[in-house]
Every structure is written in structure tokens, then in C-alpha cells.
C-alpha positions as CSV (number, residue, x, y, z in Angstrom):
1,M,14.7,-4.0,-18.4
2,T,17.3,-2.6,-16.0
3,D,19.2,-5.0,-13.7
4,L,19.6,-4.1,-9.9
5,L,22.4,-5.6,-7.7
6,L,21.6,-5.8,-4.0
7,R,24.7,-6.2,-1.7
8,D,25.0,-7.0,1.9
9,I,21.4,-8.0,2.3
10,D,20.7,-8.9,6.0
11,P,20.4,-12.9,6.4
12,I,17.0,-12.4,8.4
13,L,15.8,-10.0,5.4
14,A,16.9,-12.9,2.9
15,E,15.2,-15.6,4.9
16,R,11.9,-13.5,4.8
17,I,12.1,-12.9,1.1
18,R,12.6,-16.8,0.9
19,R,9.6,-17.6,2.9
20,V,7.4,-15.4,1.0
21,S,8.9,-17.0,-2.4
22,V,7.9,-20.4,-1.0
23,A,4.6,-19.6,0.5
24,R,3.4,-17.9,-2.7
25,G,5.1,-20.2,-5.3
26,W,7.2,-17.6,-7.0
27,D,10.7,-17.8,-8.0
28,Q,13.2,-15.4,-6.1
29,H,13.3,-12.9,-9.1
30,E,9.5,-12.6,-9.1
31,T,9.3,-12.4,-5.5
32,I,11.6,-9.5,-4.9
33,L,9.9,-7.6,-7.9
34,R,6.7,-8.1,-6.3
35,L,7.8,-7.1,-2.9
36,L,9.5,-3.8,-4.3
37,E,6.3,-3.0,-6.1
38,Q,4.4,-3.2,-2.9
39,G,6.6,-1.5,-0.7
40,L,6.9,1.3,-3.5
41,F,3.2,1.7,-3.5
42,A,3.0,1.7,0.2
43,S,6.1,4.4,0.4
44,E,4.5,6.7,-2.3
45,H,1.1,6.7,-0.3
46,E,3.0,7.9,2.7
47,V,4.8,10.5,0.8
48,R,1.6,11.9,-0.7
49,G,0.1,12.2,2.9
50,G,-3.4,11.3,1.7
51,F,-5.9,14.1,1.3
52,E,-5.0,17.8,1.1
53,N,-6.6,19.9,4.0
54,T,-9.3,21.5,1.7
55,E,-10.3,17.9,0.7
56,V,-10.5,16.5,4.5
57,E,-12.6,19.8,5.4
58,A,-15.0,19.2,2.3
59,L,-15.3,15.3,3.1
60,A,-15.9,16.3,6.8
61,D,-18.6,18.8,5.7
62,A,-20.3,16.2,3.4
63,I,-20.4,13.6,6.1
64,A,-22.0,16.2,8.5
65,A,-24.6,17.1,5.9
66,L,-25.4,13.5,5.5
67,K,-25.9,12.9,9.1
68,E,-28.7,15.5,9.2
69,V,-30.6,13.7,6.3
70,P,-33.6,11.8,7.8
71,A,-33.4,8.2,7.5
72,G,-35.4,6.7,4.7
73,K,-37.5,3.7,4.3
74,G,-34.8,1.9,2.3
75,F,-34.9,0.7,-1.3
């Protein structure tokens, strides 16, 4: 595995990381790895921008069509 070195971490950020570590019962290493992974997933989602326009239009059309279906008696 690759080692990373973080320098000049803001004391407030370090304290927030410490609080998560204590709350979750993780050591500092595990806490930072998990927070990086979660943050990376969130950032990747933002970069992708969600659905493409054609997908949004198809989904909107499908929802509109479903609204026209008469209500059933259930299962």
C-alpha cells in the first residue's frame, strides 16, 4: 500500500477527525482512510453530475406515463 503524508493540517480539522475516531472506536489510521474513501465517493458523484440529459428525459417520460395508469386494486 502507498503511504501518504499530510502536512499543515488545520487544528480544527484534526480535532474533527479525532472526534470521529473516538465516536466510531476506530484508530486514527482507519478513521482517516474511511473519511477519505467517503469523501472520494461524494466527490466522484459530483463530478459525474448524475444522469445524462437523455436519461433524465426518459425517466421523466416514464414517470408521466405511470401517472396515467389507473390505480389498481392492489396485490
